[in-house]
N, C-alpha and C positions, 0 to 999 in steps of 0.2 A: 269277371264273373258274368254269366249270362243272365238276362232278365228272366223274370218268372214266365213271361210270355215266350221268351226264347226257349226256356227249358220245356215249356209245354209243347211247342212246335216240334222240338226234337224228340220228345218222349214217345209220341204216338208211333214213330217209326219203329220202335222196338216191337210192335205187334207184328211187323213183317220179318223180323229176324228172331230166331230162337237159337240158343246156344246148343240145345240138343237137337240134332238134325237126323232125319232118317233118309236112307237111300235105297232105292229099288234096284235090285240087280237080277239079271236073268242067268240062270245056271242050268244047262241042258234043257230038259223039259219041265223043270220045276221052277216056279217063281218063289224066290226067297227074299226076305226082308232083313236087312242088316241095320241095326241101330248103331250109328257112328257117334260114340261119346267123345267129348273133347279130352285130349291128353291132359290129365291133371298133374301139374308140376309137383314134385315131391318136396319142394321147399317149405321150410318152417321158419318161424322167427329166430330159431337157434342157428339156422344155416344161411339165412338171407336177411341182411341188414335192412332192406327196404320194408320188410314186414314187421320190424320192431317199432311200431308206431306209437308205443307208450313212452318212448325216449327220443332224444334228438338223433338225427341220422348219423351213422358212421360212414362218412363219405368215402373213406379210404377202402371200404369193403364193397362199395356199390359199383357195379358194372352194367353195361347195357343188357347183357344176358340175364343177370339177376333181376334187373328192373322188369324185363318182360315176364319172367317167371313169377315174380312176386305179384304183379298186377293181375296177371292171368289167374293165379291161384286165388287171390282175394276176390276177383270178379266172379269166379265160379262159386266160391263159398258164399258170396253175397246172394246170388240167385238161388242157390240150394237152401240156404237158411231162410230166405224170404219165402220160398215155397213151403218150407216146414212151418214157418210162423203163420202163414195164411191158413194152412191146414189145421193148425192148433186152434185157430179162432172159430172153427166150425163146431167146436165142443161147446154146446150151449149150457153145459153145467156150470161153466165158469163165467163170471160177470165180465163184460167187456168194459173194463175201466180204461182211462187214458193211459195209465202206465202199462197195462197189459197190451194195449194196441200199439203204442208208440215206442216204448223202450227197446224192444228187440230190433226195431228199424234203426235206431241210433247206434246200437251195438255193432251192427254189421256195416253201417255207413262210415263211421269215423275211421276205422283202419283203411278202408279202400280209398277214401278221400285223401287221407294223409299220405299214403304211398304214391298215389297219382300226383299229388302236389310236389312231392320230392322229385319225381322224374320230370315233371313239367318244368321245374326250376332249372334242373340240369340241362334240359333241352334248350332253354333260353340262354344259359350262362356258360355253357361248356361245349367242347367238340365231342362228337361221338354219340350223342343221345337223340339226334333229330329223327332218324329212322325209327328208333326205339319208341319215342313218344307217338309218332304217327301210327305205329303199329298197335300200341295199347289203348290209345284214346278212344277209338270207336267201341272196343269191347267194354271198357269201363263205363262209357256213357250208356250203352245199351243195357248193361246190368242195372245201373242206378235208375234208369228211366222206367224199369218194370214197376216201381212202386206207384207211379202215377196211373197205371192202366190196369190195376187189379181191382176187380169188382168187390171182393170181400173187404179189402181195406177201405175202398171208397164208401161203401155203405156202413162200415163200422164207424168211420168218422162222422157220417151223417147221423148215426144214432147218438154219438157223443154231442153233436151240435144241438140236438133236440133237448138235451138236459145238461147244459154247460154252466149253470149258475154257480156251481161249486168249484169250477176250474179257475186256474190263474190266468192272467192276461196273456202270457206267452203260450200257454196251452191252448187257449181259444184262438190265438193267431195261427198256431200250427194246424188246428182243425180247418180254419179258413183257407190256409195254403193248400192242404190236400184236397179240399172240396173244389177250389178254383181250378187247380191243375187237373183234377178229374174231369170237370166240366169241359175245360179246353181240350181235353183229350177224348171227348165224346162219350164219357161214361153214361150219360143220360140219353144217348141215342139208341135207336134200335140196332140190332146186330148188322143188318144190311147197311144202314147209314154209317155205322162205325167202320165197316169195311171200306166204304167209299171214302170216308174221312182219311183212313190210312193211305189209300191210293193217292189222294190229293196231296197229303203231306209228303209222300215219297216223290211225287212229281216236283213239288217245291224244292225238296232236297236235291234231287238229281239235276234239275234245271238250274238251281243256284250254283251247284258245283260246275256245271257247264259254263255258266256266265263267268264265274271266277277264273276258270281255266283259260277262257278266251282272252280275258283282260291280261292274265299273266303272260300268255304267249306273245301278245302284241307288245307288252312292256319289254319283254326280254329280247325281242327280235330287232328292236330299233337301236342303232348307235349313230353317233355323229362325231367324226374326228375333226378337231380344231387344229389347224396348222399355223395360224397366225397368233403368236404370243401377245400381240398388242391388244387383242380384244379380251384377253384374260388378265390384263394388268392389275385389275382391281380385286382379283380373286385371292382370298386368304391362302397363305402358303400351304397349310395342311390339306385344304380342298384341292389345290392345284397338284399337290403330290399324289393324291388319290387318283386323279384323272390321268396323270402322265403315264404313257407306255414305258418310258425310260425311268425306271425306279432309282437308278444310280444318279441321274441328273434330271430332276423334274422340270428344269428350265428349258430342256431341249424339245420336248414334245415328240410326236403329236399328243394331244390331250383328248381322251375319249369321253364324250358326254352320253348319258343314257337316260332312260325314263324312270329309273329307280329314284325313289323320293329324294334322297340326299343330293344326288347328281343333278336331277332336274331343278330342284329348288335353288341350288347353288348357281346354276347357269342363269336362271331367270332373275336372280338377285344381283349377280356380279358381272355377267357378260355385257360388254358395252356395245356389241354389234346387234342392231335391231333385227336384221334378217335372220341371224342365227337364233335369236330368241324366238322369233316367229316360227321358225322351222321346228324347234322343240315344242313350243306351245301347240302347234297344229298337230304334231304327232301324239302328244299327250292327251289332248282333248278329242282325239279321234281314235283312241284305242277301242278296238272291238266295234267300230262303227261301220257304216256302209262301205267305206273305202277299203275294208278288208273282206268284203263279201266274196271275192274270187277265191280266197283262202278258207272260206267257210268259218270266218271269225267275226261275223256280224251279230251283235247282240240285240238288234232291233226287235226281232220276233220273240226273243226270250223275255224282253221287257214286257211285251203284251201278254205273253202266256203266264208269267209270274204274277202280274196284276190280276189276271183272270182267276188263277188258282187261289190266290189269297182272298179274293172276293167270294169265290165259291166256298172256301173254308169258313169264312165269317158267316155267310148266310146259312150254311149247314148247322152252325152252332147258335143261330137265332139272332145274329147281329145284322144291321142294315149294310154295313161295309166293314172293311178290315180296320179302318181307323177306330171305329167304335169298339171293335174287339180289342184292339191294342190298348185302349184306355182302361180296360179292366185291370191291368197290372201297372198302372201309372198313378203317380201322385196327383197329376192334373185332373184326372177323373173324367173329363169330357173334352171333346174337340173344341167346344165353344170357349172353354177356359184357355186352351192353347192358342187359338186364333186371336183371342183378346190380348194375350201377352205379345204375340207377334206384331199385331197392329199398333199396340201402345208403344212398344220399343221402336218400331219403324218410324212412327211419327216423331219420336224423341231424337233419334239418331240421324234421320235422313237430312234435315237441314244442316246439321254439323258436317256430315260427310260431303254434301254438295259444295259447301264452302271450302272444305279441305281439298277437294279435287280441283276446284278452280285455282287454288293456291299452288297445288302441285303442277298443274298445267303451266302456270306463270313461271314457276321455278325452272321447269324443264326448258321452256322457251329461252329463259335468261341464260341457260347453259348451252344454247345452240341447237336445241331440239326443234325440228321444224314440222312436227306432225301433231295431229290430235292424239292424245293418249288412248291406247287400246289396252286390252287385258294383258298382253305380253310385255307391255311397257311398265305396268304399275309396280311390280316388286322392285325393278331396277331403280326407277326414279324415286320411289318411297325411300329406299336405302340411301340414295344420293342426297335427298333432301334431309333425311335424318342426320347424316354425318355433317352436312352443312350447318344445321341448326345446333347440334349437340356435340359435335366432334366425333372422331373415331378413336375412342379411348378404351377399347375392350381389353387390351393387354394391361393398361394401367389400372383399370377397374379390377381385373382379376387379382392383382397383387394385394388388394384389400380383403380378399375372400379365400384365405387358406382353408382347406377342408376341415381341419380340426377346429379352427376358430368358429367357422360357420356351424359345425355340428354342436359344439358346446353352447353356442348362442341359441340354437334351436331348442336344445334340451332345457336351457334356462327359461326360455319363453314357455315351454310346456309345463315346467315346474310351477311357474307363476300362475298360469291359467288353470291347470288341471290337477295340481297337487300330486305330482308324480316325480320320481327321480330315476336316473339311469345309472347303470353299473356295467362297465365293460369287463367281460370275463373271457375274452377271446382265447387265451391260452388253455382254458379248461374244456374247450369243445373242438370237434373236428370241423373243417370247412372244405369247400371244393376248390379253393384257390388261395394262394398266400395273401392276396389283396383283402380277403374277406375278414370282417370283424363281427363280433357277437356281443349284444347288449341285453341285459335284463332290465325290465321295467318294474319299479317298486312303487307301492302306494305311499301316502304321506307318513305312514307308521313304519315303513321299512319292510312291509310284506310283499313277497314276490307276486306279480300279477301275470306277466307275460314276457316275451323276449322277441328279438328280431336279429336276422343276419343283415350285414351291410356290405354290399359289394360295390364300391364307389367308381372304379375306373373303367374307361372304355377298353375293350379288347376285340380283336377281329372276330372271335367266336361268339360274341354276344349278338344274337340274331333279332333282337327286338328293341324297342325304345325303353326308356326308364319305366320301372314298375315297382309296386309294392303289393305282393300277392300273399294270400294265406298259405302257410305251411301246414298248420294244424288248427282246426277250429276248437273253440272252447266246448267242452262237453262235461257237465257235471255227472251224467250217467256213467261215462267212461272214466271220470276222474282225471281229465287232462286239461292243461291250460294252453292257451293259444300261442303260436309263434308265427312270424311272417318273414318273407324274403324281400329286402329292399335292394334294388339294383339300379344304379345310375350309369351315365356314360361321360364322366368327367375326364378331360384329357389327362393322360398319364404324364407325370413329370419326365423331362428328357433323361435325367439321371437320378440315381438314388439320393444324391446330395441336393437336388433341386426341390423347392417346396411344391407341394400339391395344391394347385390353385384352381378355383372355380370361376367360370364366367358367371355373369349375373343370371343368365338363363339357366345355368346349372343350379344356382341357389334357389331360383323359382321352382325348378323341377323337384329339388329335394323337399321343399316345403309342401308342394302339391302332393307328391307321392306319400309323404309322411302323414298328410291328412287322411288318406286312405288307410294307412297303417294304424293310426290312432283309433279309428272306428273298428278295425279288426281286433286290436289288442286290448282296448279298455272296455270291451263288452262285459256286461254282467248277466247276459242271457244264458240260462243253463243248458239250452238245447242247441246242438250244432247246426241244425237245419235252419235256424233263424238267428244265430248269433253273429256278431260282427256285421259284415256287409251282406251276409246271406239273406235273401228275401227283401232287401231294400228295393223299393220301386226304382225302375231303371231311370226315370227322370229325376230321381233324388240321389242317385248313386254317387255323383261327383260333388255333392254339397260340401262335405267335410274337406275334400281336397281343395276345392276352390276357396273355401273359407280360410284355410291355412295359407294359401298363396296370397290372399288379400292382405295379410299382415305385412307383406313386403311392399305395400304402398304407404306404410307409415314410416317416415324418415327415422324416427327414434329407434324403431325396431331394426331397420336395415343397419343403422350404426351399431346396434348392440350385437349383431352377428358378424361385424367386420373387424378387421385389425390387420394393418399392413404386415406383409410377410417378413419385413426386416425390422420395422420399428414398433409394430403393435398398435400404431395410431389408427383410430377409426377413419372411415372414408370421409374426406372433406365435404362440406355442405354443397359447394358448387358442383363438384363431380357427382355427388349423390343425386342432386336435383336433375342434372342432365341425364344421368343413368336411368332414373325413373321415367323421365319424359321420353327418352329413346325407346325404352322397353314397351311403351304403350303407343308409339308413334302411329302404327297402322291399326290400332284397336277399333276405331270406328268403322273402317272399311271391312275389317274381319267380322265385326258384329253384323253389319248389314248383309254380308255375303252368307253368313251362317243363317240369318233369318230368311234369306231368299231360299236356301236349300231346304230349310225347315218347311216353308210354305209349299215348295215344289213337292216335297215328300208327301205331305198331307193331300195335296190335290191328286197326286198319282194314285193314291189308294182310296179316294172318295169319289172320283169321277172316272169316266172312260175316255176322256179327252186325250188325243194323241200327245205324247210327251213333248214334242217340239212346240206344239201350240201352247201348252202350259208354260213352257220355258219362255216363250216370246211374250206371253201375257203378263208374267210376273216380273221379268227382268227389269224393265224400265222403271217400275215402281220401287225397286230396291237399290238399284245401282246406277250411278251417273256416268257409266262407261258404256259405249255402244256394245250391243250383243252382236258378235260376229256370226254371220250366217253359216259359217263352217264349224261352229262350236257344237260338238256332239258329245260333250262330257257325260251326260246321263248314261251312255252306253258302257261306261266304265265305273259308274257309281256303285261300287260294291257294298258300301255300308247300308244303302237303302233297298238294294235288290237281293243280296245274298249273304248279308252278315247280320249284325246285331240291331240295325236301326230301321227296318221297314216300319213306316208310320210312327217313327220314334226319334227322328233326327233332331227334333226340337229339344230333346232331353238335355243337350249340351247347354242351351240357353236357359232352360227351366232351372237346372241345377245352379247355374250362375246367378239367376234372379233370386233364388232362395238363399244362396250363400251371401249375396249382397245385403239382403234384408237382415239376415242374422248378424253380419258384420256391422251393420249400421247401429245395432244395439250397443256395441262397444264404443263406436264413435260418438253416440249420443251422450254417454256419460263422461266422455273425455278420456283420451288414452293416458293422461297423466294422473287420473283418479284411480290410484292403485287399489283401493278397497273395493270400489264398484267393479273394476275390471276383473278382480279376482272372483267376486261373487258371480259375475256373468260367466266367467270361465268354468266355475264349478257347475253352474246350471247347464252349460253346453255339454260338459262331460256327463251329467246325469240324464241328459236327454239324447242328443244326437250320438254321442260316443258310447253311451251305456246301452241304450235300448235297441239300436240297430234295426234289424228287421222284425223285431218282436212286437212293434207297434206301427200302425200305418204312418207314413211319413208326414201326412197332413196333421195328424194328432201330435207327433213329435214336435213339429214346428209350433203348434199352438201351445204346447207345454213350455216351450222356451220363450216364445214371443208374446203369448197371451192373446193372440188374434190370428186371423188368416193372413197369408202372405200378400205382399204388395210388390208391384214392379217399381215403385217410386225410388228405391235405393239404387237401382241399376242405372247409372248415369254415365255420359261421356266423361273420360278421365279429365281431371283438372288439377295439375300440379303447379302450384304457384312458386 
């Protein structure tokens, strides 16, 4: 989901694109104007399953061609009906009530959003839909963004705001959303200034795409072939097989390493040859840097121009800088609060990390390493030290986590905490793959609430990491309940007779993604625009996900979701303790690196200091490893320059801080205090899971915790 600010940035671009285009053509001595209307597909819900958004998708009837036609038709209908609705609002004889202003917007949005989500999931989980989704996504986004830049709607919501005393809390929140998005899209600017705003937004979009493409090209053009099997001795067999050019005999090689994330991380973690690791590190940290200038793939100037454009954008809208503008859509509310969190956590974690790095250096030396640890050494030696301390028991550990055992354990935990139950009804629905299962969610009285699809196993066609995304949002106006798509990448069993086993990181991923899903599926908000995770502040978006993952730090919970694939016995205490310690072995280093990037991101958008100088200024205060003068990673930092996190990278740690504070409430009453744990679980459901984006995240937190948030609960891990 994009943040509110992200939606705002995208939405103004719709001013520069219109579905109805005119073309000037010269014919003989006569100038003629031809209006080129879009070809409107003849598809209807009766002929196209993608358009039947009031029921579950009939995947057997969905093709790429039908997906394009359905989304194009719904996007055209959206724009047409929006224009008709706006025109009807000019009739001053009818009172502009909330229902009159908003309900028609919901009625046209829900079908389009649902169809788009269907195709999006097929894009992620199957072959054949990648070009389809790339084709329809811009058209759908342009259509939906029209609602943010319409003056009649904007001033209609302003009228409602002036007399909102009789409106419900969700209705007032919707008004606030439309007014904020309107302001961020320049609705209160003069016509000339708004035109300039659109120009700046287009520059940001175009240059962001250019930045992304240069990184992509540099990533794809690098390969490194390993011919010496000895330096890959420690590489897990599945990863080695992926790298081998000889698929019939992966032990023969050569083995190709690339800068794609899985390959790069595998080499940095398991390759024993330091020079090879440095070669990959240097290539990765110099993607789109000055070393590619001769190929016109240097992002240095784009970094400067993107910073300038975002600064111009913020100042046009009345903010001192882009960070201040970003805070408009964040729970943190001010840069001072964010900087305070960063400094507090840095002072807490730095002493621990400095000591850990000294211990890591000593360990590496004891194993024959004769150098000072550098960044290209850290992942390898952290992994070696972790295996030395806690063993290399991944295969043994996975035997205690069969998929069905873990899933039922997760369901039992949710029943205990949130008073819900689960019902598998896979045979009653269509799915896009035989692996996929379908579950209904029922409340404590057995009433149907929502549902989700579960696609557990890794497949070559799955193009993204694990996710749980909305399939359809709750909408009381449309009379539809929500459902979601949960997709993981659990290794597939070798044969149909082998048990489906989860690595501990798969269990963590399931809990984390299910946290997103619970917020999507247990919403009680009646309006789709703010139900579930819609309109949740970007720095609070991951709170429920991180909260659910934290339950896997409680040994009794881990035992409750475990059961050996042969005997059903829960995971033994010693193996469990070592598994928990191993899973958090690099946590403190990762924490400090994330805090460093968060601070870097804020400095980038608050100052005009050159990025290399900012990097050098911050590095040594966050990390006890030397900064290499050849490190140009910011040239490929897509999250903060061309994706979802400009002036918002801190959101990862802010969400984790909030989740830790929430989770601490359960720890304070004692995990064995069943009555109090259940009471807290119900309160969590009634606040975070129920209210979603209908209430500001800071208020949601206060309703759960009874106070403002604190950093105190976010501490270095301590498993005794």
